[in-house]
Backbone as CSV, one residue per row, in Angstrom:
resi,resn,N_x,N_y,N_z,CA_x,CA_y,CA_z,C_x,C_y,C_z
1,UNK,0.816,-1.198,0.000,0.000,0.000,0.000,0.865,1.270,0.000
2,UNK,1.910,1.277,0.844,2.800,2.437,0.908,3.456,2.705,-0.445
3,UNK,3.809,1.618,-1.127,4.457,1.753,-2.423,3.544,2.483,-3.410
4,UNK,2.251,2.126,-3.419,1.312,2.768,-4.334,1.077,4.228,-3.969
5,UNK,1.061,4.522,-2.701,0.897,5.918,-2.267,2.102,6.740,-2.716
6,UNK,3.299,6.178,-2.551,4.521,6.882,-2.963,4.539,7.101,-4.473
7,UNK,4.162,6.062,-5.220,4.137,6.182,-6.683,3.102,7.217,-7.114
8,UNK,1.924,7.189,-6.527,0.867,8.165,-6.849,1.332,9.583,-6.521
9,UNK,1.960,9.729,-5.376,2.478,11.044,-4.961,3.523,11.549,-5.955
10,UNK,4.448,10.697,-6.372,5.477,11.105,-7.344,4.866,11.471,-8.687
11,UNK,3.880,10.707,-9.149,3.213,11.023,-10.415,2.495,12.365,-10.307
12,UNK,1.829,12.603,-9.202,1.137,13.870,-8.985,2.124,15.033,-8.961
13,UNK,3.227,14.864,-8.259,4.253,15.900,-8.187,4.846,16.188,-9.566
14,UNK,5.141,15.127,-10.326,5.675,15.298,-11.680,4.661,16.020,-12.566
15,UNK,3.379,15.693,-12.393,2.329,16.355,-13.171,2.243,17.841,-12.856
16,UNK,2.370,18.198,-11.589,2.324,19.609,-11.185,3.516,20.365,-11.770
17,UNK,4.702,19.768,-11.696,5.900,20.411,-12.244,5.751,20.595,-13.747
18,UNK,5.270,19.559,-14.447,5.070,19.647,-15.891,4.056,20.731,-16.237
19,UNK,2.955,20.810,-15.494,1.923,21.819,-15.760,2.470,23.225,-15.555
20,UNK,3.256,23.415,-14.498,3.854,24.729,-14.234,4.799,25.120,-15.362
21,UNK,5.659,24.188,-15.787,6.604,24.453,-16.871,5.854,24.766,-18.165
22,UNK,4.822,23.978,-18.472,4.044,24.178,-19.688,3.369,25.540,-19.672
23,UNK,2.796,25.922,-18.530,2.128,27.218,-18.414,3.105,28.353,-18.682
24,UNK,4.303,28.280,-18.089,5.296,29.333,-18.303,5.774,29.377,-19.746
25,UNK,6.008,28.205,-20.339,6.435,28.162,-21.739,5.358,28.768,-22.625
26,UNK,4.111,28.391,-22.391,3.008,28.906,-23.204,2.854,30.411,-23.013
27,UNK,2.928,30.848,-21.774,2.741,32.264,-21.463,3.716,33.142,-22.227
28,UNK,4.980,32.726,-22.278,5.997,33.561,-22.913,6.210,33.231,-24.384
29,UNK,5.414,32.297,-24.943,5.494,32.054,-26.374,4.346,32.725,-27.116
30,UNK,3.416,33.319,-26.378,2.311,34.050,-26.991,2.682,35.523,-27.122
31,UNK,2.232,36.170,-28.190,2.531,37.606,-28.336,1.950,38.408,-27.179
32,UNK,2.632,39.475,-26.832,2.141,40.383,-25.804,0.916,41.118,-26.347
33,UNK,-0.173,41.167,-25.586,-1.370,41.883,-26.065,-1.049,43.360,-26.343
34,UNK,-1.563,43.856,-27.452,-1.360,45.263,-27.812,-2.295,46.118,-26.956
35,UNK,-1.751,47.119,-26.271,-2.600,47.969,-25.421,-3.671,48.690,-26.247
36,UNK,-4.823,48.938,-25.647,-5.944,49.586,-26.348,-5.570,50.981,-26.847
37,UNK,-4.715,51.685,-26.110,-4.350,53.056,-26.492,-3.033,53.125,-27.279
38,UNK,-2.594,51.984,-27.819,-1.299,51.929,-28.518,-1.326,52.735,-29.808
39,UNK,-0.255,53.496,-30.016,-0.089,54.256,-31.257,1.175,53.754,-31.940
40,UNK,0.985,53.209,-33.128,2.104,52.666,-33.884,3.055,53.786,-34.308
41,UNK,4.338,53.473,-34.360,5.357,54.431,-34.795,6.041,53.825,-36.016
42,UNK,6.047,54.561,-37.095,6.587,54.068,-38.353,8.094,54.259,-38.415
43,UNK,8.764,53.329,-39.088,10.199,53.492,-39.341,10.419,54.788,-40.103
44,UNK,11.512,55.438,-39.793,11.833,56.715,-40.428,11.433,57.920,-39.598
45,UNK,10.610,57.709,-38.560,10.201,58.836,-37.718,11.369,59.275,-36.837
46,UNK,11.554,60.577,-36.733,12.606,61.122,-35.869,12.183,60.958,-34.413
47,UNK,13.073,60.426,-33.613,12.815,60.185,-32.197,13.585,61.207,-31.378
48,UNK,12.870,61.937,-30.559,13.512,62.941,-29.707,13.996,62.251,-28.429
49,UNK,15.288,62.254,-28.217,15.863,61.632,-27.025,16.082,62.669,-25.940
50,UNK,15.916,62.247,-24.713,16.108,63.134,-23.571,17.586,63.481,-23.395
51,UNK,17.818,64.467,-22.571,19.176,64.963,-22.339,20.146,63.859,-21.942
52,UNK,19.695,62.916,-21.127,20.585,61.854,-20.657,21.024,60.922,-21.779
53,UNK,20.330,60.956,-22.909,20.676,60.088,-24.026,21.216,60.870,-25.224
54,UNK,21.746,62.044,-24.971,22.381,62.810,-26.034,23.825,62.339,-26.180
55,UNK,24.152,61.849,-27.379,25.504,61.369,-27.654,26.177,62.362,-28.593
56,UNK,27.397,62.721,-28.281,28.119,63.722,-29.083,28.919,63.069,-30.197
57,UNK,28.236,62.322,-31.053,28.877,61.712,-32.210,27.808,61.408,-33.248
58,UNK,28.206,60.863,-34.368,27.241,60.566,-35.429,27.039,59.059,-35.603
59,UNK,27.046,58.326,-34.496,26.832,56.886,-34.540,25.341,56.559,-34.381
60,UNK,24.913,55.405,-34.896,23.556,54.959,-34.608,23.378,54.721,-33.108
61,UNK,22.133,54.632,-32.678,21.808,54.434,-31.264,21.009,53.140,-31.107
62,UNK,21.399,52.351,-30.122,20.684,51.118,-29.790,20.109,51.278,-28.393
63,UNK,18.787,51.206,-28.271,18.110,51.310,-26.986,17.580,49.942,-26.584
64,UNK,17.941,49.522,-25.392,17.490,48.232,-24.847,16.430,48.516,-23.796
65,UNK,15.172,48.155,-24.083,14.084,48.368,-23.142,14.029,47.169,-22.204
66,UNK,14.221,47.436,-20.919,14.540,46.387,-19.952,13.736,46.542,-18.676
67,UNK,13.173,45.420,-18.207,12.500,45.369,-16.912,13.155,44.251,-16.103
68,UNK,13.857,44.558,-15.027,14.557,43.528,-14.257,13.636,42.479,-13.648
69,UNK,12.333,42.758,-13.569,11.385,41.793,-13.019,10.739,40.921,-14.094
70,UNK,11.074,41.158,-15.347,10.506,40.387,-16.458,11.423,39.211,-16.786
71,UNK,10.930,37.964,-16.689,11.780,36.816,-17.009,12.376,36.892,-18.402
72,UNK,11.597,37.366,-19.374,12.112,37.465,-20.746,13.280,38.451,-20.820
73,UNK,13.201,39.534,-20.078,14.309,40.495,-20.036,15.557,39.852,-19.454
74,UNK,15.374,39.070,-18.411,16.533,38.417,-17.796,17.124,37.351,-18.720
75,UNK,16.257,36.664,-19.500,16.755,35.638,-20.415,17.674,36.238,-21.473
76,UNK,17.404,37.477,-21.902,18.172,37.996,-23.025,19.247,39.007,-22.638
77,UNK,19.515,39.172,-21.360,20.523,40.155,-20.953,21.909,39.808,-21.494
78,UNK,22.223,38.522,-21.581,23.530,38.139,-22.134,23.617,38.466,-23.615
79,UNK,22.494,38.335,-24.328,22.469,38.700,-25.754,22.741,40.192,-25.915
80,UNK,22.094,41.003,-25.083,22.325,42.446,-25.140,23.789,42.776,-24.845
81,UNK,24.337,42.175,-23.807,25.734,42.456,-23.453,26.689,42.005,-24.560
82,UNK,26.334,40.938,-25.258,27.147,40.477,-26.383,27.123,41.493,-27.521
83,UNK,25.960,42.086,-27.780,25.872,43.121,-28.817,26.701,44.340,-28.435
84,UNK,26.634,44.721,-27.170,27.438,45.859,-26.694,28.919,45.569,-26.917
85,UNK,29.355,44.399,-26.546,30.762,44.028,-26.690,31.199,44.053,-28.155
86,UNK,30.336,43.568,-29.039,30.677,43.478,-30.463,30.666,44.832,-31.161
87,UNK,29.680,45.685,-30.851,29.460,46.902,-31.642,29.737,48.207,-30.889
88,UNK,30.271,48.125,-29.700,30.422,49.330,-28.876,31.181,50.464,-29.569
89,UNK,32.165,50.145,-30.375,32.949,51.196,-31.033,32.187,51.851,-32.192
90,UNK,31.102,51.216,-32.649,30.372,51.727,-33.811,28.973,52.237,-33.488
91,UNK,28.466,51.906,-32.295,27.080,52.200,-31.941,27.024,52.733,-30.517
92,UNK,26.129,53.691,-30.279,25.850,54.169,-28.924,24.782,53.282,-28.302
93,UNK,25.064,52.690,-27.159,24.120,51.820,-26.469,23.591,52.482,-25.207
94,UNK,22.342,52.197,-24.888,21.754,52.653,-23.627,20.645,51.695,-23.231
95,UNK,20.396,51.609,-21.939,19.295,50.819,-21.392,18.207,51.776,-20.942
96,UNK,16.967,51.486,-21.374,15.817,52.248,-20.903,15.096,51.354,-19.908
97,UNK,15.165,51.737,-18.662,14.608,50.947,-17.563,13.093,51.143,-17.518
98,UNK,12.361,50.045,-17.637,10.903,50.103,-17.698,10.310,49.342,-16.519
99,UNK,10.136,50.020,-15.422,9.542,49.415,-14.226,9.005,50.528,-13.341
100,UNK,8.016,50.185,-12.538,7.517,51.175,-11.579,8.144,50.980,-10.202
101,UNK,9.127,50.087,-10.119,9.841,49.873,-8.861,11.045,50.805,-8.780
102,UNK,11.495,51.141,-7.566,12.536,52.165,-7.403,13.969,51.655,-7.605
103,UNK,14.260,51.069,-8.771,15.633,50.670,-9.063,16.437,51.900,-9.475
104,UNK,17.701,51.915,-9.071,18.598,52.980,-9.525,19.475,52.435,-10.649
105,UNK,20.135,53.335,-11.348,21.075,52.915,-12.394,22.156,52.017,-11.807
106,UNK,22.638,52.360,-10.636,23.681,51.562,-9.977,23.185,50.163,-9.646
107,UNK,21.929,50.058,-9.199,21.354,48.735,-8.910,21.441,47.841,-10.143
108,UNK,21.026,48.364,-11.269,20.987,47.586,-12.517,22.400,47.282,-13.002
109,UNK,23.270,48.287,-12.977,24.647,48.069,-13.431,25.336,46.996,-12.596
110,UNK,25.169,47.051,-11.286,25.830,46.085,-10.398,25.224,44.690,-10.504
111,UNK,23.905,44.607,-10.554,23.247,43.301,-10.576,23.442,42.560,-11.896
112,UNK,23.437,43.301,-13.013,23.480,42.656,-14.324,24.785,42.889,-15.078
113,UNK,25.709,43.633,-14.495,26.992,43.862,-15.155,26.876,44.685,-16.420
114,UNK,25.970,45.641,-16.423,25.760,46.501,-17.593,26.657,47.724,-17.467
115,UNK,27.314,48.063,-18.566,28.292,49.162,-18.522,27.935,50.299,-19.470
116,UNK,26.662,50.448,-19.784,26.230,51.529,-20.669,25.282,52.430,-19.889
117,UNK,24.987,53.632,-20.412,24.052,54.515,-19.695,22.694,53.840,-19.471
118,UNK,22.100,54.123,-18.316,20.782,53.591,-17.970,19.893,54.771,-17.590
119,UNK,18.725,54.829,-18.236,17.771,55.891,-17.920,16.418,55.271,-17.615
120,UNK,15.663,55.914,-16.755,14.293,55.497,-16.451,13.378,56.584,-16.989
121,UNK,12.817,56.339,-18.174,11.980,57.346,-18.820,10.970,56.640,-19.723
122,UNK,9.745,56.502,-19.244,8.725,55.762,-19.995,8.287,56.487,-21.261
123,UNK,8.547,57.777,-21.364,8.140,58.505,-22.571,8.944,58.047,-23.792
124,UNK,10.142,57.525,-23.561,10.954,57.034,-24.678,10.284,55.811,-25.302
125,UNK,9.732,54.936,-24.468,9.025,53.759,-24.980,7.850,54.187,-25.853
126,UNK,7.074,55.146,-25.379,5.926,55.598,-26.142,6.356,56.213,-27.474
127,UNK,7.406,57.008,-27.448,7.842,57.663,-28.688,8.412,56.671,-29.698
128,UNK,8.883,55.510,-29.224,9.428,54.486,-30.124,8.414,53.394,-30.462
129,UNK,7.239,53.412,-29.840,6.235,52.388,-30.097,6.474,51.088,-29.357
130,UNK,7.173,51.160,-28.235,7.485,49.969,-27.443,6.438,49.802,-26.347
131,UNK,5.870,48.587,-26.236,4.881,48.342,-25.189,5.159,47.064,-24.401
132,UNK,6.340,46.463,-24.590,6.697,45.283,-23.797,8.209,45.221,-23.635
133,UNK,8.641,44.386,-22.711,10.078,44.144,-22.544,10.330,42.659,-22.676
134,UNK,11.497,42.276,-23.169,12.543,43.136,-23.714,12.232,43.520,-25.159
135,UNK,12.658,44.676,-25.543,12.556,45.131,-26.925,13.837,45.882,-27.271
136,UNK,14.178,45.820,-28.545,15.340,46.541,-29.053,14.860,47.637,-29.988
137,UNK,15.488,48.783,-29.903,15.218,49.871,-30.836,16.554,50.332,-31.394
138,UNK,16.615,50.416,-32.725,17.812,50.916,-33.396,17.427,52.202,-34.104
139,UNK,18.178,53.262,-33.823,17.977,54.561,-34.465,19.161,54.856,-35.367
140,UNK,18.894,55.522,-36.465,19.979,55.951,-37.349,20.790,57.038,-36.650
141,UNK,21.891,57.426,-37.270,22.709,58.510,-36.717,21.910,59.810,-36.618
142,UNK,20.887,59.930,-37.473,20.019,61.123,-37.451,18.873,60.967,-36.454
143,UNK,18.898,59.893,-35.665,17.900,59.581,-34.628,16.532,59.267,-35.229
144,UNK,16.515,58.624,-36.397,15.272,58.165,-37.002,15.103,56.678,-36.718
145,UNK,13.864,56.273,-36.449,13.590,54.876,-36.113,13.922,53.978,-37.300
146,UNK,14.801,53.012,-37.057,15.216,52.057,-38.082,14.640,50.672,-37.786
147,UNK,14.660,50.285,-36.527,14.133,48.975,-36.124,13.584,49.051,-34.715
148,UNK,12.394,48.457,-34.523,11.833,48.262,-33.197,11.278,46.849,-33.177
149,UNK,11.813,46.014,-32.287,11.313,44.651,-32.255,12.082,43.755,-31.307
150,UNK,12.036,42.479,-31.623,12.608,41.447,-30.765,14.092,41.256,-31.015
151,UNK,14.722,40.625,-30.049,16.122,40.248,-30.192,16.258,38.979,-31.015
152,UNK,15.329,38.047,-30.821,15.499,36.721,-31.386,14.161,35.997,-31.339
153,UNK,13.960,35.045,-32.229,12.744,34.224,-32.191,12.772,33.276,-30.995
154,UNK,13.971,32.859,-30.608,14.131,31.932,-29.501,14.042,32.667,-28.168
155,UNK,13.358,32.049,-27.219,13.208,32.654,-25.888,14.561,32.944,-25.249
156,UNK,15.538,32.080,-25.485,16.854,32.241,-24.866,17.865,32.888,-25.811
157,UNK,17.387,33.453,-26.931,18.243,34.174,-27.885,19.360,33.308,-28.448
158,UNK,19.051,32.058,-28.745,20.089,31.141,-29.204,20.027,30.849,-30.703
159,UNK,18.984,31.312,-31.395,18.827,31.033,-32.821,19.533,32.110,-33.637
160,UNK,20.695,31.777,-34.197,21.495,32.782,-34.927,20.791,33.290,-36.177
161,UNK,19.970,32.452,-36.804,19.268,32.867,-38.028,18.213,33.927,-37.746
162,UNK,17.724,33.974,-36.503,16.706,34.968,-36.168,17.218,35.960,-35.116
163,UNK,18.470,36.287,-35.175,19.040,37.305,-34.275,18.685,38.685,-34.827
164,UNK,17.405,39.048,-34.688,16.871,40.236,-35.343,17.602,41.518,-34.967
165,UNK,17.886,41.708,-33.699,18.574,42.930,-33.270,19.968,42.996,-33.870
166,UNK,20.655,41.883,-33.905,21.987,41.827,-34.516,21.907,42.100,-36.014
167,UNK,20.915,41.518,-36.676,20.720,41.742,-38.118,20.452,43.220,-38.387
168,UNK,19.625,43.845,-37.551,19.334,45.272,-37.712,20.599,46.105,-37.561
169,UNK,21.419,45.774,-36.564,22.675,46.517,-36.383,23.606,46.341,-37.572
170,UNK,23.759,45.115,-38.052,24.632,44.883,-39.209,24.134,45.655,-40.428
171,UNK,22.819,45.665,-40.625,22.247,46.371,-41.769,22.476,47.872,-41.689
172,UNK,22.242,48.446,-40.524,22.408,49.898,-40.409,23.876,50.298,-40.552
173,UNK,24.768,49.463,-40.063,26.195,49.772,-40.182,26.698,49.618,-41.619
174,UNK,26.009,48.782,-42.398,26.355,48.634,-43.819,25.519,49.553,-44.704
175,UNK,24.830,50.513,-44.081,24.042,51.534,-44.789,22.923,50.945,-45.634
176,UNK,22.388,49.801,-45.235,21.243,49.211,-45.937,19.977,49.920,-45.478
177,UNK,19.276,50.544,-46.403,18.077,51.296,-46.044,16.860,50.407,-45.869
178,UNK,16.885,49.220,-46.474,15.751,48.304,-46.371,16.096,47.152,-45.439
179,UNK,15.229,46.909,-44.490,15.427,45.838,-43.520,14.291,44.838,-43.698
180,UNK,14.627,43.621,-44.123,13.608,42.588,-44.345,13.736,41.508,-43.267
181,UNK,12.695,41.399,-42.450,12.676,40.412,-41.381,11.313,39.726,-41.369
182,UNK,11.229,38.557,-40.745,9.954,37.844,-40.718,9.028,38.416,-39.642
183,UNK,7.826,37.844,-39.584,6.786,38.355,-38.689,7.154,38.298,-37.214
184,UNK,8.032,37.369,-36.835,8.393,37.227,-35.427,9.288,38.363,-34.940
185,UNK,9.892,39.070,-35.850,10.765,40.177,-35.464,9.970,41.334,-34.889
186,UNK,8.782,41.567,-35.418,8.067,42.793,-35.096,6.918,42.623,-34.108
187,UNK,6.468,41.392,-33.861,5.452,41.173,-32.835,6.129,41.157,-31.478
188,UNK,5.538,41.850,-30.533,6.146,41.905,-29.199,5.852,40.624,-28.421
189,UNK,6.899,40.072,-27.813,6.777,38.915,-26.935,7.455,39.279,-25.626
190,UNK,6.808,39.046,-24.527,7.438,39.345,-23.241,6.444,39.924,-22.267
191,UNK,6.902,40.883,-21.476,6.108,41.437,-20.392,5.536,42.791,-20.777
192,UNK,4.254,42.972,-20.500,3.606,44.245,-20.773,4.179,45.304,-19.825
193,UNK,4.374,46.495,-20.329,4.896,47.584,-19.502,3.814,48.141,-18.593
194,UNK,4.156,48.636,-17.404,5.462,48.485,-16.762,5.472,47.390,-15.709
195,UNK,4.380,46.641,-15.558,4.237,45.799,-14.371,4.528,44.326,-14.574
196,UNK,5.164,43.956,-15.668,5.596,42.578,-15.873,4.439,41.590,-15.836
197,UNK,3.437,41.860,-16.647,2.355,40.902,-16.813,2.198,40.618,-18.294
198,UNK,1.553,39.493,-18.613,1.376,39.136,-20.025,-0.099,38.990,-20.333
C-alpha cells in the first residue's frame, strides 16, 4: 500500500511540475497583447531623445528596453551584453529601464553587469512604439527609427538565423536602407509595460 501511495504522490508531483513548466512556456510564447491606447510608430520617424541620451557623435543608437522583473528580459541580458561588446565602437548603447519599482542605475549596473548609460523614462518607450520588454530599438545617426522589435525568435536568444537585433545593427552599419525580417521580429513577446504581466 505504501508503495502505491509513494508512486501516486510522485506522479502527482511530476504532473504539477510539468503543468507549471508548460504554463510558463506557453505564457511567454504568446505575443504580448497590444494595449488599447497603442499608437504605432513608423520606421523613419525622428525620435527625440532626452538629455541623458544625447551622444556627441554621429553613430547609430541602440536602446534596450529592460524590466529587471521580467523573465524574458533576464533571459536575453547576455544577448544584449554580447551586442554591446561586439558593436560598442560603432554604436551608442543605452538601457531604458521600464519598471515602476525604485531601481537605480547603480542597482541595474551592479546586478546585471551593464556598462552603458541607464535611464528610467517611460516617454521614450511611447515615442518608439514599445509596449513590452525586452525590446530593441535601433535609431539611425540622425535619430530616425530604423528597427523596433525582438532580439530573437528563440526565448533564450540562441537562434542565430533569427538574431533580429543583430541583423538590424549589421544592416544599419552597412548603410542598408531596407530591412527585411519575418513576422516574429516585429510582434512583441514578453512582459507588458510596466508591471511585468502578459
